[in-house]
DRENLO-597662 format. One record per residue (C-alpha): x, z, y; residue number from 1; chain. Coordinates in pm, whole numbers, plus 50000, padded with zeros to 5 digits. Each point is the difference from the previous one (the first is absolute). Last residue first. Layout:
% DRENLO-597662
      X      Z      Y    i  ch
      X      Z      Y  NUM   A
...
% end
This chain:
% DRENLO-597662
      X      Z      Y    i  ch
  23846  12454  04813  402   A
  49883  49801  49699  401   A
  50305  50008  49771  400   A
  50121  50329  50148  399   A
  49671  50164  49898  398   A
  49800  50200  50252  397   A
  49638  50106  50022  396   A
  49952  50113  50360  395   A
  49853  50301  50175  394   A
  49706  50160  50172  393   A
  49817  49683  50096  392   A
  49871  49931  49646  391   A
  49866  50350  49957  390   A
  50159  50188  49712  389   A
  49801  50126  49701  388   A
  50098  50337  49851  387   A
  49878  50048  49644  386   A
  49862  50299  49807  385   A
  49899  49912  49648  384   A
  49667  50062  49832  383   A
  49994  50023  49621  382   A
  49686  49939  49792  381   A
  50061  50041  49623  380   A
  49665  50165  49937  379   A
  50107  50284  50226  378   A
  50063  50009  50375  377   A
  50381  50006  49989  376   A
  50155  50028  50345  375   A
  50326  49842  50115  374   A
  50205  50104  50302  373   A
  50279  49763  49901  372   A
  50060  49888  50362  371   A
  49972  49633  49914  370   A
  50123  49730  50240  369   A
  49847  49744  50231  368   A
  50029  49659  50158  367   A
  49910  49806  50313  366   A
  49633  50074  49949  365   A
  49704  49763  49956  364   A
  49851  50131  49676  363   A
  50174  49758  49769  362   A
  50328  50088  50172  361   A
  49951  50370  49930  360   A
  49919  49937  49633  359   A
  50319  49793  49970  358   A
  50206  50286  50141  357   A
  49821  50254  49779  356   A
  50075  49797  49687  355   A
  50362  49945  50106  354   A
  50054  50372  50049  353   A
  49831  50094  49673  352   A
  50194  49741  49797  351   A
  50332  50105  50155  350   A
  49928  50365  49905  349   A
  49888  49932  49644  348   A
  49984  50360  49871  347   A
  49622  50029  50038  346   A
  49942  49649  49854  345   A
  49850  49745  50238  344   A
  49620  49974  49957  343   A
  49935  49676  50192  342   A
  49980  50163  50342  341   A
  49620  49993  50005  340   A
  50011  50171  49657  339   A
  50194  50289  50157  338   A
  49704  50062  50226  337   A
  50093  50019  50366  336   A
  49995  50302  50233  335   A
  50088  49883  50351  334   A
  50232  50101  50281  333   A
  50017  49778  50308  332   A
  50300  49886  50204  331   A
  50155  49935  50340  330   A
  49780  50159  50265  329   A
  49898  50268  49748  328   A
  50361  50123  49969  327   A
  50262  49923  49732  326   A
  50272  50264  49952  325   A
  50348  49916  49871  324   A
  50195  50301  49866  323   A
  50373  50071  49957  322   A
  50074  50322  49813  321   A
  50185  50321  50088  320   A
  50152  50229  49739  319   A
  50101  50355  50095  318   A
  50323  50187  49932  317   A
  50119  49945  50355  316   A
  49937  49625  49984  315   A
  49945  49806  49678  314   A
  49901  49638  50062  313   A
  49728  49760  49890  312   A
  49942  49634  50086  311   A
  49735  49945  49733  310   A
  49794  49814  50265  309   A
  49695  50194  49892  308   A
  49652  49850  50043  307   A
  49700  50030  50224  306   A
  49631  50068  50029  305   A
  49708  49984  50243  304   A
  50203  50202  50247  303   A
  49917  50307  50208  302   A
  50220  50265  49841  301   A
  49813  50085  49679  300   A
  49979  49631  49915  299   A
  50376  49970  50039  298   A
  50059  50296  49767  297   A
  49767  49843  49742  296   A
  50197  49676  50020  295   A
  50325  50190  49948  294   A
  49869  50196  49701  293   A
  49877  49687  49822  292   A
  50321  49808  50070  291   A
  50213  50290  49874  290   A
  49788  50042  49687  289   A
  50014  49627  49928  288   A
  50377  49976  50037  287   A
  50091  50309  49797  286   A
  50374  50041  50072  285   A
  49913  50184  50318  284   A
  49808  50263  49803  283   A
  49715  50091  50239  282   A
  50067  50296  50232  281   A
  49661  50030  50167  280   A
  50075  49739  50264  279   A
  50080  50280  50244  278   A
  50260  50126  49749  277   A
  50189  49673  50026  276   A
  50029  50063  50372  275   A
  49889  49715  50218  274   A
  50165  49696  50157  273   A
  49819  49741  50209  272   A
  49905  49633  50014  271   A
  49683  49907  50182  270   A
  49723  49743  49957  269   A
  49714  49847  50198  268   A
  50055  50168  50334  267   A
  49741  49913  50258  266   A
  50103  49874  50343  265   A
  50356  49883  50039  264   A
  50148  49778  50267  263   A
  50316  49870  49840  262   A
  50272  50120  49768  261   A
  49990  50140  49651  260   A
  49820  49723  49819  259   A
  49705  49839  50171  258   A
  49651  49928  49875  257   A
  49818  49733  50198  256   A
  49647  50094  50097  255   A
  50044  49911  50367  254   A
  50017  50367  50099  253   A
  50291  50086  49770  252   A
  50004  50134  49644  251   A
  50282  50229  49896  250   A
  50236  50083  49714  249   A
  50052  49693  49787  248   A
  50009  50000  49624  247   A
  50201  49769  49774  246   A
  49856  49900  49663  245   A
  50259  49883  49750  244   A
  50060  49704  49769  243   A
  50334  49989  49820  242   A
  50211  49683  49981  241   A
  50192  49991  49672  240   A
  50313  49780  49987  239   A
  50144  49844  49683  238   A
  49827  49666  50052  237   A
  49702  50065  50220  236   A
  49801  50299  49882  235   A
  49696  50122  50194  234   A
  49934  50371  50001  233   A
  49706  50234  49967  232   A
  49998  50379  49999  231   A
  49807  50004  50331  230   A
  50281  50201  50158  229   A
  49951  50238  50297  228   A
  50066  49989  50370  227   A
  50071  50195  50315  226   A
  49982  50007  50378  225   A
  50121  49642  50030  224   A
  50317  49902  50180  223   A
  50129  49753  49739  222   A
  50282  50235  49904  221   A
  49747  50286  49971  220   A
  49777  49794  49770  219   A
  50301  49916  49779  218   A
  50097  50367  49976  217   A
  49648  50109  49907  216   A
  49962  49714  49750  215   A
  50331  50091  49831  214   A
  49901  50365  49969  213   A
  49662  49899  49857  212   A
  50172  49773  49746  211   A
  50224  50294  49906  210   A
  49691  50219  49946  209   A
  49867  49742  49754  208   A
  50314  50033  49785  207   A
  50261  49723  49975  206   A
  50239  50018  49703  205   A
  49761  49860  49742  204   A
  49904  49713  50227  203   A
  49635  50021  50101  202   A
  49751  49768  49837  201   A
  49831  49775  50260  200   A
  49628  50044  50047  199   A
  49816  49683  50089  198   A
  49906  49920  50356  197   A
  49720  49764  50087  196   A
  50061  49771  50295  195   A
  49754  50071  50281  194   A
  50005  49729  50268  193   A
  49745  50099  50264  192   A
  49740  49761  50141  191   A
  49752  50073  50279  190   A
  49734  49738  50075  189   A
  49828  50050  50336  188   A
  49653  49890  50109  187   A
  49827  49829  50289  186   A
  49656  49837  49965  185   A
  49919  49741  50268  184   A
  49646  49882  50082  183   A
  49801  49702  50134  182   A
  49631  49930  49938  181   A
  49754  49717  50061  180   A
  49619  49969  50012  179   A
  49729  49736  50031  178   A
  50211  49686  49985  177   A
  49852  49881  49674  176   A
  50294  50066  49768  175   A
  49981  50379  50024  174   A
  50327  50023  50185  173   A
  50352  50113  49928  172   A
  50261  50268  50050  171   A
  50302  50161  49841  170   A
  50341  50115  50116  169   A
  50200  50201  49750  168   A
  50293  50175  50166  167   A
  50276  50133  49775  166   A
  50269  50250  50095  165   A
  50284  50031  49750  164   A
  50168  50337  49946  163   A
  50330  50058  49824  162   A
  50126  50305  49812  161   A
  50348  50037  49853  160   A
  50038  50195  49675  159   A
  50209  49716  49853  158   A
  50029  49714  50245  157   A
  49831  49827  50295  156   A
  49649  50007  49852  155   A
  49827  49664  49958  154   A
  49644  49982  50130  153   A
  49837  49697  49838  152   A
  49634  49905  50040  151   A
  49749  49849  49757  150   A
  49667  49878  50140  149   A
  49625  50042  49967  148   A
  49746  49993  50281  147   A
  49625  49957  50043  146   A
  49897  50129  50343  145   A
  49681  49997  50209  144   A
  49729  49971  49735  143   A
  49651  50018  50153  142   A
  49799  49874  49701  141   A
  50068  50293  49764  140   A
  49664  50174  50043  139   A
  50007  50349  49851  138   A
  49872  50235  49734  137   A
  50282  50232  49903  136   A
  50201  50134  49703  135   A
  50016  49730  49732  134   A
  50006  49724  50259  133   A
  50325  50152  50134  132   A
  50171  49910  49672  131   A
  49858  49647  49992  130   A
  50130  49948  50357  129   A
  50362  50101  49934  128   A
  50090  49775  49705  127   A
  49981  49682  50209  126   A
  50302  50113  50202  125   A
  50197  50046  49677  124   A
  49891  49655  49885  123   A
  50136  49855  50323  122   A
  50325  50190  49947  121   A
  50039  49881  49642  120   A
  49958  49630  50063  119   A
  50373  49931  49967  118   A
  50071  50282  49755  117   A
  50157  50326  50124  116   A
  49653  50156  50014  115   A
  49993  50016  49623  114   A
  49932  49727  49745  113   A
  49630  50077  50007  112   A
  49920  50258  50273  111   A
  49928  50327  49815  110   A
  50239  50208  50214  109   A
  49799  49897  50307  108   A
  49683  50141  49849  107   A
  50163  50332  49912  106   A
  50132  50037  50354  105   A
  49654  49926  50139  104   A
  49847  50258  49765  103   A
  50246  50268  50108  102   A
  49923  49936  50367  101   A
  49626  49996  49932  100   A
  50011  50339  49826   99   A
  50219  50161  50268   98   A
  49781  49868  50282   97   A
  49687  50109  49814   96   A
  50129  50356  49969   95   A
  50105  50011  50365   94   A
  49672  49889  50151   93   A
  49948  49671  50188   92   A
  49983  49700  49770   91   A
  49752  49762  50154   90   A
  49629  49929  50024   89   A
  49865  49715  50208   88   A
  49704  50053  50233   87   A
  50197  49963  50322   86   A
  50182  49688  49882   85   A
  50368  50043  49918   84   A
  50269  49788  50160   83   A
  50225  49936  49701   82   A
  50362  50036  49889   81   A
  50200  49900  49694   80   A
  50366  50073  49946   79   A
  50261  49937  49726   78   A
  50370  50076  50041   77   A
  50259  49919  49734   76   A
  50330  50186  50031   75   A
  50358  49892  49948   74   A
  50329  50193  49993   73   A
  50033  49938  49624   72   A
  49959  50238  49703   71   A
  49725  50182  50185   70   A
  49881  50355  50045   69   A
  49704  50137  50188   68   A
  49861  50139  50324   67   A
  49702  49808  50135   66   A
  49728  50059  50260   65   A
  50193  50232  50235   64   A
  49829  50014  50341   63   A
  50255  49966  50282   62   A
  49754  50141  50253   61   A
  49718  49755  49921   60   A
  49943  49918  50367   59   A
  49694  49783  50067   58   A
  50045  49785  50308   57   A
  49724  49812  50189   56   A
  49823  50314  50125   55   A
  50245  50048  50288   54   A
  49960  49724  50113   53   A
  49733  49742  49914   52   A
  49969  49810  49673   51   A
  49807  50270  49814   50   A
  50060  50208  49688   49   A
  49769  50228  49803   48   A
  50115  50161  49677   47   A
  49923  49964  49632   46   A
  50164  50234  49747   45   A
  50319  49854  49853   44   A
  50056  49858  49651   43   A
  50319  50007  49796   42   A
  50145  49860  49680   41   A
  50337  50084  49850   40   A
  50228  49805  49767   39   A
  50338  50093  49851   38   A
  50259  49792  49811   37   A
  49868  49659  50106   36   A
  50065  50107  50356   35   A
  49636  50036  50099   34   A
  49793  50092  50303   33   A
  49621  49974  49994   32   A
  49731  49955  50259   31   A
  49698  50124  50190   30   A
  49897  49990  50367   29   A
  49660  50046  50165   28   A
  49947  49945  50372   27   A
  49665  50062  50171   26   A
  50060  49747  50275   25   A
  49905  50095  50356   24   A
  49688  49861  50160   23   A
  49846  49689  50154   22   A
  50161  49709  49820   21   A
  50124  50165  49682   20   A
  50311  49833  49861   19   A
  50211  50189  50253   18   A
  50273  49836  50207   17   A
  50342  50138  50091   16   A
  50001  50287  49750   15   A
  50317  50190  49912   14   A
  50040  50193  49673   13   A
  50274  50261  49973   12   A
  50284  50148  49792   11   A
  49920  49967  49630   10   A
  50292  50124  49790    9   A
  50140  49841  49683    8   A
  50261  50185  49795    7   A
  50252  49860  49755    6   A
  50248  50181  49775    5   A
  50255  49766  49848    4   A
  50198  49980  49674    3   A
  49723  50165  49802    2   A
  50034  50321  49801    1   A
% end
């Protein structure tokens, strides 16, 4: 897994002067985004744009054109744009768009010396036109934009997300005074620091259920609804600092998720107690069976999944169990192939938790945990149930990071 996850979103294109003298421009845009680790090409269908309000702004609605990993918080952005003649062909249907996008990415990857080299960005720009030539018949004379530049978008800290707005202003003339053009392309670079966790062997005297009990108590002390361990720790000297995921309870109107107090709208998680018999009576000393039964109980009662807190008590000859339920506003359930998790061994509980957590981060979530509802499909294919937590529904906490 990479140290950073980077996304690039197109926001809008603003026209102040069209290249065409007596009509709107038929705007075509293609490009590539690269981090050195990952590269993606893209091409957009043509659209009309004018220099008079309200037809002078094209909203892209936060269009995602890149989502990839990087070892540094840097991203290379390559754009080319044209005003298409009426008789020119272009890439318009979905299949062609996918094919051209993949071909552009492949062309950029083949830049001699890589795009990190001094002339690399210019060569990356030059790789776009030959790709499009393979798909359409067109006149390339009316080029409006030729752009290649590296940008940095440093995240604030581990698991912290930062957004950098970039405005690319471009314009020019045809060299003979016949036509001019003036545009601005607005985009956003989103960077999230995603350090990779490695499973930490558990001390012989500390069972997984004890880590869950500790996480539940720590979450309560920090005024969260609940929490669970990632089974990862950082050692400094003789001290181990354990990483946990804390869960909030509610989401407010502004999109910020609150803990127990504040103006609540949708609930994202809830702590409760249930009878052991209502969970199906799993052996409480069987960690995986208890987790599997608890998550199934939560799904049967309106949640997407959940986990036990292992805070159990015997009352009036009956055992009650602490349960944390995750609701659709705060999490998703997904069936994932065991191979996509790196094939952790069935009895490797820390390995499974860390693998699911890293999988969740790679897919844009705050974190995740297994519910051990596994299904064997034959031929060695195993699908694993995982609960993936939305990034606004909680917080990854380690005392070293805060």
